[in-house]
Every structure is written in C-alpha cells, then in structure tokens.
C-alpha positions in Angstrom: -369.5 41.7 169.1 -373.0 42.6 168.3 -374.5 42.6 164.8 -375.3 45.9 164.3 -371.7 46.9 165.0 -370.7 44.8 161.8 -373.2 46.5 160.1 -372.7 50.1 161.1 -368.6 49.1 160.1 -369.8 47.7 156.6 -371.9 51.0 155.9 -368.9 53.2 157.1 -366.5 51.2 154.6 -368.9 51.5 151.8 -369.2 55.6 152.2 -365.5 55.8 152.4 -365.3 54.1 149.1 -368.0 56.1 147.7 -366.1 59.3 148.7 -362.8 57.8 146.8 -364.8 57.1 144.1 -366.1 60.8 143.9 -362.6 62.4 144.7 -361.2 60.6 141.9 -363.3 61.7 139.4 -362.9 65.3 140.6 -359.4 65.0 140.7 -359.5 63.8 137.2 -361.4 66.6 136.1 -359.7 69.3 137.7 -356.4 68.2 136.0 -358.4 68.0 132.6 -360.0 71.5 133.1 -356.8 73.1 134.8 -354.6 71.8 131.9 -357.1 73.2 129.1 -357.3 76.4 130.7 -353.2 76.6 131.6 -352.8 75.9 127.6 -355.1 78.7 126.5 -353.5 81.4 129.0 -350.0 80.5 127.3 -350.4 84.0 125.8 -351.3 85.7 128.9 -348.9 87.4 131.2 -346.6 85.2 133.2 -348.2 86.2 136.7 -351.5 85.4 135.3 -350.0 82.1 133.7 -348.3 81.3 137.0 -351.5 81.9 139.4 -353.4 79.3 137.2 -350.8 76.7 137.3 -350.5 77.2 141.1 -354.3 77.2 141.5 -354.7 74.2 139.6 -351.9 72.1 141.1 -352.8 73.1 144.8 -356.5 71.6 144.0 -355.2 68.6 142.5 -352.6 67.7 145.0 -355.0 68.7 147.9 -357.7 66.3 146.5 -354.9 63.3 146.1 -354.2 64.0 149.7 -357.7 63.8 150.7 -358.1 60.7 148.9 -355.3 59.1 150.8 -356.6 60.0 153.7 -359.4 58.3 153.1 -357.8 55.1 152.5 -355.7 55.4 155.6 -359.0 55.3 157.3 -360.4 52.6 155.5 -356.9 50.6 155.6 -355.7 51.2 159.2 -353.1 48.2 159.0 -351.4 50.2 156.2 -351.5 53.6 158.1 -347.1 53.4 157.7 -347.0 52.9 154.2 -349.7 55.2 153.2 -348.4 58.0 155.2 -344.7 57.7 153.8 -346.7 58.0 150.1 -348.8 61.3 151.5 -345.9 62.7 152.7 -343.7 62.3 149.3 -346.4 63.5 147.3 -346.9 66.4 149.8 -343.4 67.0 149.4 -343.2 67.1 145.5 -346.1 69.2 145.8 -344.2 71.9 147.6 -341.2 71.6 145.3 -343.5 72.2 142.6 -345.2 75.0 144.4 -341.7 76.5 145.0 -340.5 76.1 141.6 -343.7 77.6 140.1 -343.1 80.5 142.4 -339.4 81.1 141.5 -340.2 81.3 137.9 -341.4 84.4 138.0 -337.9 85.4 139.0 -336.6 83.5 136.3 -334.9 80.8 138.4 -331.8 78.8 136.8 -332.0 75.1 137.2 -331.9 73.8 139.9 -333.4 76.0 142.1 -333.9 75.6 146.1 -337.2 73.3 145.3 -334.9 70.7 143.8 -334.2 69.3 147.1 -338.0 68.8 148.2 -338.4 66.8 144.7 -335.4 64.7 145.8 -336.6 64.6 149.5 -340.2 63.4 148.0 -338.3 60.1 146.5 -337.5 58.6 150.1 -341.2 58.7 150.9 -342.3 56.8 147.7 -339.6 54.3 147.9 -340.3 53.8 152.0 -344.2 53.6 150.6 -342.9 50.5 148.2 -340.7 48.6 151.0 -343.7 48.5 153.2 -346.8 48.4 151.4 -346.6 44.8 150.0 -348.9 41.8 150.4 -346.3 39.4 151.9 -343.2 39.6 153.8 -340.4 37.7 152.2 -339.1 34.8 154.5 -335.4 35.6 153.1 -335.6 39.5 153.1 -331.9 39.9 152.5 -331.8 38.0 149.4 -335.0 39.4 148.2 -333.8 42.8 148.2 -330.0 42.0 147.0 -332.4 40.8 143.7 -334.0 44.4 143.6 -331.0 46.0 143.8 -329.1 43.6 141.0 -332.2 44.5 138.9 -332.4 48.2 139.4 -328.3 48.7 139.3 -328.3 46.7 135.6 -331.1 48.6 134.4 -330.2 51.5 135.5 -326.3 50.9 133.7 -328.8 50.4 130.4 -330.7 53.6 131.1 -328.0 55.7 131.7 -326.6 54.8 128.3 -329.7 55.6 126.8 -330.6 58.8 128.6 -327.3 60.2 129.2 -326.2 60.6 125.5 -329.4 62.4 124.2 -329.8 64.5 127.3 -326.4 65.6 127.3 -326.3 66.3 123.5 -329.7 68.5 123.8 -328.6 70.3 126.7 -325.2 70.9 126.2 -324.7 70.8 129.8 -322.3 68.7 132.2 -321.8 68.7 136.0 -324.7 69.0 138.5 -327.2 70.5 136.3 -327.2 67.1 134.2 -326.4 64.9 137.1 -329.9 66.3 138.4 -331.5 66.3 135.0 -330.5 62.3 134.9 -331.0 61.6 138.8 -334.8 62.0 138.3 -335.6 59.5 135.4 -333.2 57.2 136.7 -334.9 56.9 139.9 -338.1 56.6 138.4 -337.1 53.9 136.5 -335.4 52.2 139.5 -338.4 52.5 141.4 -340.5 51.0 138.6 -338.0 48.2 138.6 -338.1 48.1 142.2 -342.2 47.2 141.8 -341.5 44.4 139.1 -338.2 43.0 141.1 -341.4 42.7 144.0 -343.8 41.0 142.0 -341.2 38.7 140.3 -340.2 37.9 144.0 -343.8 37.0 144.8 -343.8 39.8 147.6 -346.8 41.3 145.7 -349.5 39.5 144.6 -351.7 41.9 143.3 -350.9 42.4 139.6 -353.1 45.2 138.7 -351.9 47.3 141.8 -348.3 46.6 140.8 -348.9 47.7 136.9 -350.7 50.8 138.3 -347.5 51.6 140.1 -345.1 50.9 137.3 -347.4 52.9 135.4 -346.8 55.8 137.7 -343.2 55.8 137.7 -342.6 55.1 134.2 -344.9 58.4 133.3 -342.7 60.2 135.9 -339.7 59.4 133.9 -341.2 60.4 130.7 -341.9 63.7 132.2 -338.7 64.0 134.4 -336.9 62.9 130.8 -338.5 65.4 129.2 -337.6 68.2 131.2 -333.9 67.3 130.9 -334.8 67.5 127.2 -335.9 71.0 127.4 -333.3 72.1 129.8 -331.4 74.1 126.9 -331.1 77.6 128.7 -330.7 76.4 132.6 -334.0 77.7 133.2 -337.2 76.0 133.9 -339.3 75.8 131.0 -341.7 72.9 130.8 -345.1 72.6 129.0 -348.6 71.5 129.5 -347.5 68.0 128.2 -345.1 67.6 131.0 -347.5 69.0 133.5 -350.1 66.3 132.2 -347.5 63.8 132.9 -346.5 64.6 136.3 -350.1 64.8 137.6 -351.0 61.6 136.0 -348.3 59.7 137.5 -349.0 60.7 140.8 -352.8 60.4 140.0 -351.7 56.4 139.4 -349.8 56.1 142.5 -352.6 57.2 144.5 -354.8 54.7 142.7 -352.4 52.0 143.1 -352.3 52.7 146.7 -356.5 52.9 146.9 -356.6 49.2 146.1 -358.1 47.3 148.6 -356.1 44.6 150.4 -355.8 41.1 148.9 -356.8 38.7 151.8 -357.3 35.3 149.5 -354.0 33.4 148.9 -354.8 32.2 144.9 -351.6 30.4 144.3 -348.6 29.1 145.7 -346.0 31.8 145.8 -343.1 30.5 143.7 -339.6 32.3 143.3 -339.1 33.7 139.9 -336.7 36.5 138.3 -333.3 34.6 138.4 -332.8 35.5 134.5 -333.7 39.1 135.1 -330.9 39.1 137.8 -328.3 37.3 135.8 -328.8 39.8 133.1 -328.5 42.6 135.3 -325.2 41.2 136.8 -324.0 40.6 133.0 -324.9 44.4 131.9 -323.1 45.9 134.8 -320.1 43.4 134.2 -320.1 44.7 130.5 -320.4 48.0 131.8 -317.2 47.5 133.6 -315.1 45.9 130.9 -316.3 48.0 128.2 -315.2 51.6 130.4 -316.9 54.1 128.1 -315.8 57.5 127.8 -315.0 59.5 131.0 -318.3 61.4 131.0 -320.5 58.3 130.5 -318.4 56.5 133.0 -319.3 59.7 135.6 -323.2 58.2 135.2 -322.8 54.2 134.5 -319.6 53.1 136.4 -321.2 53.7 140.0 -324.4 51.7 139.1 -322.8 49.2 137.7 -320.1 48.7 140.5 -323.3 49.0 142.9 -324.9 46.1 141.1 -321.8 44.1 140.9 -321.3 44.4 144.6 -325.0 43.0 145.2 -324.0 40.1 142.8 -321.0 39.1 144.6 -323.0 39.4 147.8 -326.3 37.4 146.4 -323.7 34.4 145.2 -321.9 34.7 149.0 -325.6 34.2 150.2 -326.8 31.7 147.9 -323.6 29.5 148.5 -324.4 29.7 152.2 -328.2 28.8 151.5 -327.3 26.0 149.4 -324.7 24.6 152.0 -327.5 24.9 154.8 -329.6 23.2 152.4 -327.9 20.5 151.7 -327.0 19.6 155.4 -330.5 20.2 156.1 -331.7 18.1 153.3 -329.3 15.2 154.7 -330.8 15.7 158.4 -334.3 15.4 156.6 -333.6 12.0 155.1 -332.1 10.3 158.3 -333.7 9.0 161.4 -332.4 10.2 164.4 -332.2 7.4 166.9 -331.2 4.3 164.1 -329.2 7.0 161.9 -331.1 4.8 159.2 -332.7 6.5 156.4 -336.4 7.8 157.1 -339.7 7.9 155.5 -338.7 10.7 153.1 -335.9 8.6 151.9 -337.6 5.8 151.5 -340.2 8.1 149.3 -337.5 9.2 147.2 -336.0 6.0 146.5 -339.2 4.8 145.3 -340.1 8.0 143.1 -336.8 7.6 141.6 -336.9 3.6 140.8 -340.6 4.3 139.0 -339.1 7.2 136.9 -336.1 5.2 135.8 -338.3 2.3 135.3 -335.9 0.1 137.5 -336.8 -3.2 138.9 -338.3 -2.4 142.2 -339.5 -3.8 145.5 -340.5 -3.1 148.7 -341.0 -4.9 152.2 -342.4 -3.3 155.3 -341.2 -4.8 158.5 -343.2 -4.5 162.1 -342.1 -5.7 165.4 -344.4 -7.8 167.4 -344.8 -6.9 170.7 -343.0 -3.8 170.9 -345.5 -1.9 173.0 -345.0 -4.5 175.6 -341.6 -3.7 175.7 -341.7 0.0 175.8 -344.5 -0.6 178.5 -342.5 -2.8 180.8 -339.0 -1.6 180.2 -339.7 2.1 179.2 -338.9 4.2 176.2 -335.3 4.0 176.8 -335.1 0.2 176.5 -337.4 0.7 173.5 -335.0 3.2 171.6 -332.1 0.4 172.5 -334.4 -2.2 170.9 -335.1 -0.3 167.9 -331.1 0.4 167.4 -330.2 -2.8 167.7 -333.1 -4.1 165.4 -331.9 -1.7 162.9 -328.4 -3.2 162.9 -329.6 -7.0 162.8 -332.0 -6.1 159.4 -328.9 -4.0 158.0 -326.4 -7.0 158.5 -329.2 -9.6 157.1 -329.2 -8.2 153.6 -327.0 -7.8 150.7 -325.0 -4.4 150.4 -327.0 -3.0 147.3 -330.1 -3.3 149.6 -331.8 0.0 151.1 -332.8 -0.3 154.9 -334.6 2.6 156.6 -336.7 3.2 159.6 -340.2 4.5 158.6 -341.2 5.3 162.2 -342.5 4.0 165.2 -341.5 0.0 165.1 -341.7 0.3 161.5 -339.1 -0.4 159.0 -338.4 -0.6 155.0 -336.3 -2.5 153.1 -336.0 -1.3 149.4 -334.9 -3.9 146.9 -334.1 -3.7 142.9 -335.5 -7.0 142.2 -339.0 -8.7 141.5 -338.7 -12.4 142.0 -341.1 -13.4 144.3 -339.5 -16.7 145.6 -336.0 -14.4 146.1 -338.1 -11.7 148.2 -339.6 -14.5 150.2 -336.2 -15.9 150.9 -334.8 -12.6 151.8 -337.9 -11.5 154.1 -337.4 -15.2 155.9 -333.8 -14.5 156.5 -334.5 -10.9 157.8 -336.8 -12.6 160.4 -334.3 -15.3 161.2 -331.6 -12.9 162.0 -334.0 -10.8 163.7 -334.9 -13.7 166.2 -331.5 -14.2 167.6 -331.2 -13.0 171.2 -330.4 -9.4 172.0 -329.9 -8.3 175.7 -331.4 -5.1 176.8 -331.4 -3.7 180.7 -329.9 -7.1 181.5 -333.0 -8.9 180.0 -332.6 -11.3 176.8 -334.8 -10.9 174.4 -336.2 -12.5 170.7 -337.2 -9.9 168.7 -340.3 -10.9 166.0 -341.9 -9.3 163.6 -344.3 -9.4 160.6 -343.4 -8.4 156.8 -345.4 -7.4 153.8 -343.7 -7.6 150.2 -345.3 -5.8 147.4 -343.4 -5.2 143.8 -343.8 -2.0 141.8 -345.9 -2.3 139.1 -345.8 -0.2 135.8 -349.2 1.3 136.6 -348.1 2.7 139.9 -348.5 6.2 139.9 -346.3 6.9 142.7 -344.3 5.7 145.5 -347.6 6.2 148.2 -349.3 3.4 146.1 -346.2 1.0 146.8 -346.2 1.9 150.3 -349.6 1.3 151.0 -349.6 -2.0 149.5 -346.7 -2.9 151.5 -348.4 -1.7 154.9 -351.5 -4.3 153.5 -349.5 -7.1 152.7 -347.5 -6.3 156.1 -350.8 -6.7 158.1 -351.9 -9.4 156.4 -348.8 -11.4 157.5 -349.5 -10.2 161.2 -353.3 -11.3 160.9 -352.5 -14.8 159.2 -349.7 -15.6 161.9 -347.2 -16.6 158.8 -344.4 -13.9 159.4 -344.1 -12.8 155.6 -346.8 -12.2 153.3 -346.9 -11.1 149.6 -349.6 -8.5 148.8 -352.5 -10.0 147.5 -355.3 -7.5 145.4 -358.1 -9.8 146.8 -357.5 -9.5 150.6 -356.8 -5.7 150.2 -360.0 -4.0 151.7 -358.5 -0.6 150.7 -357.7 -0.6 147.3 -358.5 2.4 145.0 -361.0 0.4 143.4 -362.9 -0.5 146.5 -362.8 3.4 147.4 -364.4 4.0 144.2 -366.6 1.3 144.5 -367.6 3.0 147.9 -368.1 6.4 146.4 -370.4 5.1 143.6 -372.7 2.9 146.3 -373.0 6.2 148.0 -374.4 7.6 144.6 -376.2 4.9 143.9 -378.1 4.9 147.2 -379.1 8.6 146.7 -380.2 7.7 142.9 -382.3 4.7 143.8 -380.2 2.0 142.1 -380.5 -0.3 145.4 -383.0 -3.1 144.9 -384.6 -5.6 147.3 -385.0 -9.2 146.3 -387.0 -11.8 147.6 -386.4 -15.2 148.4 -390.2 -17.5 149.4 -390.0 -19.3 152.8 -392.5 -22.1 152.6 -394.2 -23.4 155.7 -393.1 -27.0 156.2 -396.4 -28.6 157.1 -398.6 -27.4 154.2 -396.0 -26.2 151.7 -397.8 -22.8 151.5 -395.9 -19.5 151.1 -395.5 -18.3 154.7 -392.4 -15.7 154.3 -390.3 -13.6 152.0 -386.6 -12.6 152.9 -385.7 -9.3 151.4 -382.0 -9.6 150.2 -380.4 -6.6 149.1 -379.1 -6.1 145.3 -377.4 -2.9 143.8 -378.3 -2.3 140.0 -375.0 -0.5 138.6 -375.5 1.4 135.8 -372.7 -0.1 134.1 -371.8 -3.4 136.0 -375.3 -4.5 136.1 -376.7 -6.6 139.0 -374.2 -6.9 142.0 -374.8 -8.9 144.7 -374.1 -8.0 148.7 -371.3 -9.7 148.9 -369.2 -7.3 146.6 -370.4 -4.3 148.2 -371.3 -4.7 151.6 -367.8 -4.6 153.2 -367.4 -1.6 151.2 -370.9 0.1 152.5 -369.6 -1.1 156.4 -366.3 0.8 156.0 -367.6 3.9 154.3 -370.1 4.2 157.0 -373.3 3.9 154.4 -375.0 0.9 156.0 -377.1 3.2 157.9 -378.3 4.5 154.5 -378.3 1.5 153.0 -380.5 -0.2 155.4 -383.2 2.5 155.6 -383.5 2.0 151.6 -384.2 -1.9 152.5 -386.5 -1.2 155.0 -388.8 0.8 153.0 -388.7 -1.1 150.0 -389.5 -3.9 152.2 -392.3 -2.3 153.9 -393.5 -1.2 150.4 -393.4 -4.8 149.3 -395.2 -6.3 152.1 -398.0 -3.6 152.0 -398.5 -4.8 148.1 -398.8 -8.8 149.6 -400.7 -8.8 152.5 -404.0 -8.7 150.7 -403.0 -11.5 148.6 -401.4 -14.2 151.2 -401.0 -14.2 154.5 -397.2 -13.5 154.6 -394.3 -12.3 156.7 -391.5 -10.2 155.2 -387.8 -10.6 156.9 -384.9 -8.2 156.5 -381.6 -8.3 157.8 -380.1 -5.7 160.3 -376.4 -5.8 161.3 -375.5 -5.1 164.9 -374.3 -1.5 164.2 -377.2 -0.4 162.5 -379.5 -2.2 165.2 -377.9 -0.3 167.9 -377.8 2.8 166.0 -380.4 5.8 166.9 -382.0 6.1 163.4 -382.8 2.9 162.8 -385.7 2.0 164.5 -387.5 5.4 164.5 -386.9 4.6 160.5 -388.7 1.3 160.5 -391.5 2.4 162.8 -392.1 5.6 160.4 -392.6 3.3 157.5 -394.9 0.7 159.3 -396.9 3.7 160.3 -396.7 5.2 156.8 -398.2 2.3 155.0 -400.3 1.1 158.0 -399.3 -2.5 158.1 -399.5 -5.0 161.0 -396.3 -4.9 162.7 -396.2 -8.6 163.3 -395.8 -9.1 159.6 -392.4 -7.9 159.7 -389.4 -10.0 161.1 -386.4 -8.3 161.7 -383.3 -10.9 161.3 -380.1 -10.2 163.6 -377.2 -12.1 164.1 -375.7 -13.8 167.5 -372.9 -10.9 167.5 -375.3 -8.3 168.2 -375.5 -9.7 171.5 -371.9 -9.3 172.5 -371.7 -5.6 171.0 -373.8 -4.3 173.8 -376.0 -6.9 175.9 -377.9 -4.4 177.6 -378.4 -1.9 174.8 -379.4 -4.7 172.5 -382.0 -6.2 175.0 -383.8 -2.6 175.5 -383.9 -2.7 171.6 -385.6 -6.2 171.2 -387.9 -5.4 174.1 -388.8 -1.9 172.4 -389.7 -3.9 169.0 -391.4 -6.5 170.8 -393.8 -3.3 172.3 -394.2 -2.4 168.8 -395.2 -5.9 167.8 -392.1 -6.4 164.9 -390.9 -9.9 165.3 -387.1 -10.8 165.9 -385.2 -14.1 164.3 -382.0 -15.2 165.3 -379.8 -15.6 162.1 -377.4 -18.1 161.3 -378.0 -19.9 164.6 -375.3 -22.0 165.4 -372.4 -20.3 163.9 -371.5 -17.7 166.6 -372.0 -17.1 170.4 -375.0 -19.7 171.0 -375.8 -19.0 174.4 -378.8 -20.2 175.8 -379.1 -17.1 178.1 -380.3 -14.8 175.7 -383.0 -17.6 174.3 -384.0 -17.4 177.8 -383.9 -13.8 178.5 -384.9 -12.1 175.0 -388.0 -11.9 173.3 -387.3 -13.9 170.2 -389.8 -15.4 168.1 -387.7 -17.5 165.3 -384.5 -19.4 165.2 -382.7 -19.6 161.7 -380.6 -22.5 161.6 -377.3 -21.6 159.4 -377.1 -23.2 156.2 -373.8 -24.7 157.5 -375.6 -27.0 159.6 -378.6 -28.0 157.2 -375.7 -28.6 154.3 -376.0 -32.6 154.2 -378.1 -33.1 156.9 -379.4 -36.3 155.7 -376.1 -37.9 155.2 -374.3 -36.2 158.1 -375.5 -37.9 161.4 -373.7 -35.2 163.5 -375.5 -32.4 161.7 -378.9 -34.2 161.8 -378.6 -34.5 165.8 -377.5 -30.8 166.3 -380.4 -29.8 164.0 -383.0 -32.1 165.3 -382.1 -30.9 169.2 -382.4 -27.3 168.0 -385.7 -27.8 166.4 -386.9 -29.4 170.0 -385.2 -26.4 172.0 -387.0 -24.2 169.8 -390.3 -25.7 169.9 -389.8 -26.1 173.7 -389.3 -22.0 174.3 -392.5 -21.6 171.6 -390.3 -20.5 168.7 -390.6 -20.7 165.1 -387.4 -22.7 163.4 -386.2 -21.8 159.9 -384.0 -24.1 158.1 -382.3 -21.8 155.2 -380.1 -22.9 152.6 -382.1 -25.8 151.5 -380.5 -27.5 148.3 -381.6 -30.9 147.5 -384.4 -33.0 148.1 -382.8 -35.5 150.4 -382.3 -32.6 152.9 -385.6 -31.3 152.4 -387.3 -34.5 153.3 -385.1 -35.1 156.4 -386.2 -31.5 157.7 -389.8 -32.1 157.3 -389.3 -35.4 158.8 -387.5 -33.8 162.1 -390.5 -31.2 162.3 -388.9 -28.2 160.9 -391.7 -25.2 160.4 -389.9 -22.6 157.8 -388.1 -24.4 154.6 -385.9 -21.8 152.6 -383.3 -22.2 149.9 -382.5 -22.7 146.2 -383.9 -26.1 145.9 -387.5 -24.4 146.5 -386.7 -21.1 145.0 -384.2 -18.6 144.3 -384.1 -14.9 145.2 -385.9 -13.0 142.4 -386.8 -9.3 141.8 -390.2 -7.6 143.4 -392.1 -7.7 140.0 -391.6 -11.3 139.8 -392.7 -12.3 143.3 -396.9 -11.8 143.1 -396.6 -14.1 139.8 -394.3 -16.6 141.8 -396.7 -16.9 144.7 -399.8 -17.1 142.7 -398.5 -20.0 140.2 -397.3 -21.7 143.6 -400.6 -21.5 145.2 -401.8 -22.9 142.0 -399.4 -26.1 141.9 -399.5 -26.9 145.5 -403.5 -26.8 145.2 -403.5 -29.4 142.4 -400.9 -31.4 144.3 -402.7 -31.5 147.6 -406.2 -32.8 146.2 -404.0 -36.4 146.0 -404.8 -37.4 149.5 -401.8 -40.0 149.2 -399.4 -37.6 148.5 -396.1 -38.4 150.7 -392.8 -36.5 151.3 -391.5 -37.8 148.5 -393.9 -36.3 145.9 -393.4 -32.9 147.4 -390.0 -33.1 147.0 -390.6 -34.3 143.4 -392.7 -31.0 143.2 -390.1 -28.8 144.5 -387.5 -30.3 142.2 -389.7 -29.6 139.4 -390.3 -26.0 140.8 -386.5 -25.8 140.6 -386.2 -26.5 137.7 -388.4 -23.9 136.4 -387.1 -21.4 138.3 
C-alpha cells in the first residue's frame, strides 16, 4: 500500500473524530438550551409547549443519529451492532414524537407510540450482544450466566419497584405492567453489561460503565414516569426529559469509544458468586410465594432464572466430565499408556509443595535412532512399549514411571538416599538389558540414567527436570550408565547463566582487563615479548581468572566481543612499550573467533589506529583451528602474513600435531605445551620430544617458545637444548598493565648487573630467576 494512502486514511479518521467531538458538544448544548426553554415555557399554551419540546427532541436525536453515523464510518467492523443501536434510538425517538403529538389530544397511557418504545429495546439488546471486544468460547454458558444474573436481579427489582409504583398509581393490569416493563428492561440491560464484563466478554471498563450509566438513567426516568402515572395520562416534567435524553447521550458516547486492540490482561472467568446469589434469590421468591399481585410480576422472572440455573448446572456437569476425561488423557502417553511429561510435572510440584522426600531419574535409550532408521518407526514404537514394561517391572510398586517423550523416560521416587537411588538405577539398566524381540530380531536395549534429588530451595519441578537431564548427559558422556547430578559439571546452571549476563554487562562497562606475562630470550635473558592474558575485574567478586568465565562467554556468544576488547587493549599496551623495549605482544585467539568475519578487520583497524609495526603482534592459535575449517584457516593465515602479523601455534604437542600444516602454512612460532615442559629435566621421554621439536622448528626457521616453566632445573635444561623463548611462573607471573613498564625496567637493570660478570653461567641465571620469582 502506498505511504500516502495510509496518511490520507489517518487524516480522514482524525477529521471524523473531530466531527464527533463537535457533534457531542452541540448535542449537549441543544439539550441544555431546550430544557431551559421547556421549563420557561411551562406557562405557555399546550401547543406552544409541545412544539418547543418536539423541536428540541428532534434536533437532539438527529445529532445523536449523525454522531452514530460517523462512528459507523470510523469503525466499519462494528457496523451491524451500531446500526442496531441507531435503529433502537431512532425507534425510541419516533415513539417519543408520537406520544408528544398525541398529548394534545389528552391521550391516555398507554398510547399507540408505546409499541415503538418496546420495539426500541430489541435494537439496544441486539447492540449489546454484538458490540463486544471478545467472543466467548463457551457462548451458551456465558449467556446462561447473564440470564441468571438478570433474572435474579429482576426478582429483586420487581419487589422494590412494584409496590411503590402500584401504591403511587393505584393501578393494576396492563397499565401497571407497561409501567414496570420499562424500568425492569433497563435494569436487565444494565445487568447484562455487568454480566458481560464479569464474563470477560468486555474489556473496556469505561465503555461498560457508560453503558450501565445510560441504562440506569433510563430506569430512573421510566420509574419516575410510573410514579407520576396517577391519572392514566402522560404527565412528565423537565427532569424526566433530561434523564431520557442524557441516557441516550451516554449510550451514544459508549458506542463512540474506539476499538480496544491491545490485550492488557489474561481473560479470567468471573461472576460465579453473583450467579449463585441470583439463583438463591429466585429460589427464595418461589419458596416464599408473595401475594397474587406481586406474584404476577415476580414469579415469571424467578421461574426463568431457575430454569437457567438448572440448565447451567447440567452444562457445568457435562463440562466437568469432559474436563476430567480430557485431563486424564492429557496426562497419559498414547503409545505406552504411561503418564506423560505433564503428569511428571504435576508429581514434582505436588511433592515440593508437600515437602516430601523426592528424587527424579531420567532415562534415555542409547542407539534408539539407529533402531528407528533401520527397522522403521513401527518397530521403534514396539521397542518403546516393551521398554516401558521393563522399567515398570524393575521398580517397586510405589515408584512412578512416565514417558517424557521420544526415547526419554522418568522415574519419580519418594526417597533421597543416594546409594539406594544408584542401586535402583542399576537395577533398571540390568532389567533393560535383557533381550527383546522386534520383527524377528533380538535386541538388548541400553540406556543412560541421570539422578537428582529435590532440594528445599528448588523453585519448581522444572529445575529438578533440568538437573536430571544434565545428569543424564553426564552419564551418557562418561559411559558409566548412571550419574548423580554434579553441580561442578553443570554448564547450564542458573548461576552460570547469571555469570554470562554479568559478563555481557562487564564487557560493555569496561571491566575486562588484559594482564601480561613476560617472555624472555633464552640467549640473552632480555625481555622479548609479553603474552596478553584476559582477566575480569568483577565489581563484587574481584578479579576472576579466564578459567571461570571463558566457557560461559563461549556458550553465550560473547567471545567475539571479548576478543575485540582484548585486541584493543593489547595493541594500546604495545604502543606504550614499543619505544621502551623491542618487544612483541602475543594474544590468544580461539578457532571460532579466528574464523569469524569480524575479528581480522578489528585487529587491522586497531593496528592502523595506533600506527604499530604489525610484526610486533603475535596471534596465538590452537591446533584445532586447522581441524574446524582447514581451507578457511589457511586463507586467514595467508591474509595475516600479507598484513605482517605473526602467527604462533599454541599448546603444540597436545592436539592435531600434523607436520603438513607446518610445511604449508605461514607460521613463525611454535609454543610447546606446558604438559611437555613440566619435569623435562627429570623425564627422559619428555626431554626427547622437546629436543626433537626444537630441532624441527629451527629447521623450518621458526621460533620455539617453552611455556609453563616452574623450576630452575627445567629452565637450565631448556636453555641447554637451545630453546628460543622462555615463559613461566619461575621467571615472572602475569601482572596488571600498570606494573609492566616498571618490571621491564627493573629486569633490564638486574640483567645488566649480572651480565657484567663474564663468567656467569646457566646456574647463575637460574639463581637470578629464582630471586626474581621470590621478588615477584
């Protein structure tokens, strides 16, 4: 749709609303002026008084009709309902004109125009039925409730209205019946609106109150007419005219309210107390049996009310039976006839509420997909049915078994002894492993069971199900068959989810820090580089190591943002150190970040921003980067070489240590993993592996770095083997950026002092390193 079409439609709607407001003010002004003139003209001739009244009412009702016409144009979806209201008001206006015309002839009550008044109520009732915001799902029950409410209140209204009107008028028969029909009908329509509001059919409270106000005002005016009907002639005053006109103005105002398109609350059934009260009133009226005159007006609505109450009870009983049957079906698995997930949740919620001992086992079949794929779903269904029988037979009678869905089953027990639970789980697996025959093939099902115990602080059964699911996967991954829930192995706990959200906020607020661990040239013992290691300065927990939050960052998709923060800080620090020392800065890069499209542009942008020599920056990548996407990794490394950034293979010797990528990829450095460096002086096999790796790296013109040096003996051994770069706690621990420059200056000074001794050997170097370790 063209944009100008929406604009023109909006402008048209605004004009219609403005016209509505003008008509509203004009109609009230006409009513006020007319009533004043009508009051002043009381002493004039009947013909003059009648002409003034007819003119005022004609103009007033014409304005109301015009306003409703604008509402129909503005809200075409409500056309049928608004037409009915317009017809009802127009019919009432025609009846009023007929009655006023006949007053000159001293017409007696009821006049011919009374039938138009009665007919107008059909239009108003039809409007109430159609102009609702929400369609009831159980329309029969809703309308029965409305009939009960209206009937019961009609009984009360009859008792309260019949006696004073009969005493005031001294009349009985048709005249009194008509005098009562109008206020009773008004009250019934007002109660119908309230009933719709209680039954959540209407959601616009202000509109409902306007409707109720209109019908109550009509009831007051009609009651006043009945009380004035002392001579069987029409004799109504200015107040009655004002009430009638105001009532229809309120109904028009309610109909002019805009549609409510926004659902602000979940609909809830209501009004049961009122329904019961109305039925009780009707029963009391039938039991008390008032005198014959009152019975003529009170017994019929009471009988209608009781009939509706009986129908409502029959309907409620039928719905209750259907609900019970549906509830039973909703908690039963169609295939195995065991209870389903809904039933398990109900058991867990009930157990937590009653504070009973409670444990949950979750069983998942191993290799069930292969059975489905090989033998078909029909055979798979047979296996599930037989497994359900086996599980049921392997546990005690008081233990509940359910199928959660797929090939997952749940076992709910009211006991918490972990040894007993593990024995029960092993018994289930043993029973499960007995052979079953499916389509002539003998199968021995197996499964994995996760066990968890309900805790006092568990908020609901959902948390117990989650823990059992985690334990089940722990059992599956470990191959043990059964596993108790271990919070240390739970990567999806609430606390870790909270940690991820706090980390997201921490990255945005600059809480991420990069600490640096010096790397020394083995030949000169000069500082040759720094490795950037990420830390998180948590506002309440203090400094957090990467071991505690990197896995959470990876699961939450925060590694990209974390890597960007590390890159920018590392480049900034390198810029600050480059004039003081000829050092490199190394940063780690996980495979996912290396392969992402945003990491390299961020890296190049930071280098360009700080105008750094790119060869001073070393990117440490792990060997599994080449397994994830070999061709993509090769292209990225070639791109890094073109930009001058060096690449180091981190943790070399622990992963996919293929010589092929050493030959084909542009790599400048190998970093031997700490597991091979530890005890290299005492372990001959480790020493041989490290020595051969050093020779290989030198033959390929690569630097080789030893990380994780923890003692002087390993340091001396590595230096003797020809290692290029040294790194470890024995030399220096990671330090915050503010301490790096001071440490480098002090190291240079101490190195210069020791270098003055030409006879210094490796042993003295290790002594100096040990002294430095104590100082750090």
